[in-house]
N, C-alpha and C positions, 0 to 999 in steps of 0.2 A: 404483593407487588410493590415496586419502588414508590409509586405514587402514594400509596397508603402511608408509607414511612414519612414521606414528605408532608402529608397532611398532619401527621402527629409529631412533627418537630425534627425530623432527620433533615439536616441541611449541610451545606458546604461540601467538602471533599467526600464525606461518607455518602452524601446523596449522589454525587457524581459517580462514584464507584458502583452504588446499587443500580442506578439507571444504566450505566455502562454494561455491567455484568448481565443485567436483564436483556439488554439489546443483543449481546452476544448469544444468550440462550435462545432468544427469538430467531436470530439468524440461523442458528443450528436447526431450528424447527422449520426453517424456510418461510417464516412470517416476517417478510422484509418490511412491509409497511408499518407493522407494529414495532419492529426493531427501530425503524427511523424515528418513531415517536420517542422511544426510550433514549436513543442517542441524542435527540434534540433536547430532551430534559436534562441529560448529563451535561450537554454543552451549556445549557442555561445555568447549571450549578457550577460549572467551571468554564467561563467564557474563553474562547480562543484555544482550547485544549487541542493540540494537533493530533493526538491519538484518537480522540472522539471524532474530529473532523475527517480523519482518514476513513473511519468506519462509516461515516455518513456518505462519503464519496463512493465507497465500495457498494453501499446499499443502493445508492442512486444508479450505479452501473448495472447492478443486478435487475433492477426494475426498468431499465431502458432509458433512464433520464441522464443520458450521457452529457448533455450540455451542462447540467447542474453538477454532475460528477467532475467534469473538467474544471469548472469554476471553483469547486471546493478544493480540488487537488492544487490548483494555482494558489489559492488562499493559504493553504498549508505551507506551500513552498515560499510564500512571502514571509511567513512567520519563522519557518525553519528551512532554509535553503538546502540543507543536507538530508532532509527527510526521505530516506530511501523508498519507503512505501508509496509516498506520493509521486516520486519520480517514476517508479515502476507502473503504477496505475495510470498516470497521465500518459506515459509512453505508449502503452497499449491502446488507450483510447485514441490517440493520435494515429497510430498505425491502422486501427480499424476504420478510421474516418478518411484514410487515404493521404494523411499528412506525414508520411514517413520521414522526410528530412527534419521535421520538427521533433520527431521522436528520438532521433539519434543522440542528442545531448542528454536527454532524460535517461536513456538506457545506460549511457556512459556514467552519468552521475549515480545511478542506482548501483552499478557494478563497483564503482569506487567506494561506496559506503554500504555495500551489501551486508545484510545481517548474517551472523554466524549461526550454525546449527543445522541439523538435519532437515528441519522444515523448510529452510531457505534454499536448500540445494536445488530443488526443482525449479524454483523461480530464477535462481542465478543461471542455471543451464538454459532456460527458456530465453532469458534476456540476452545471454551471449550468442545463442543461435540466431535470434532475431536481429541483433546488432550486426552480426557477421553477414547475414543475408542482405541487410540494408546497405552495408558499406563495401561489400565484395570481399570481406576478409574471412571468408568461410574456412579456408585452409588454416589460417592462423588460429582461429578459435578452436578448431579440432586439435591442434597441436597443444594449446594451453590446457584443454580438457584432459589430454592423454598424460601430460606432465603432472597435472594435479592428481590424477587417479593413481599414478605411480608414487606420488608423494616424494618427489625429488626435490632436494634443496636447490637454491639458486645457482650454486657452483656446479651442480651435477646436471644441469639442464642443457648444457652446450653440446 
């Protein structure tokens, strides 16, 4: 375990990585409370690390501590206003709590800085659909999705 390494001299960035990796492994095993402990130790080894803070916020969300999750996402956004994951997580917390108008700018910020790759595709689609539903732009979102699926260049979209 990472705490064992800490006792015997593992410190700094290596400690952060070990605790962080341990937290991810625990999340995969659905041991959320234990993962939170590991993420907190990772944060102690690397104070203010926005990646670790986002994992903490996600863990809080999974165990129903939504107020703490929201505070943590907002803390991440103070440190890194373009943190796509924090915008995404915060937006959906706001939607679930009935604060849809507050979610709109976070969904837009997520989509402006959305991560690339296959893993992100589902999240991007979900954010687009939710934003379209909240703003009444459903037809426009579907058109964008169709154009992207056809992989048309900007000149070919007219």
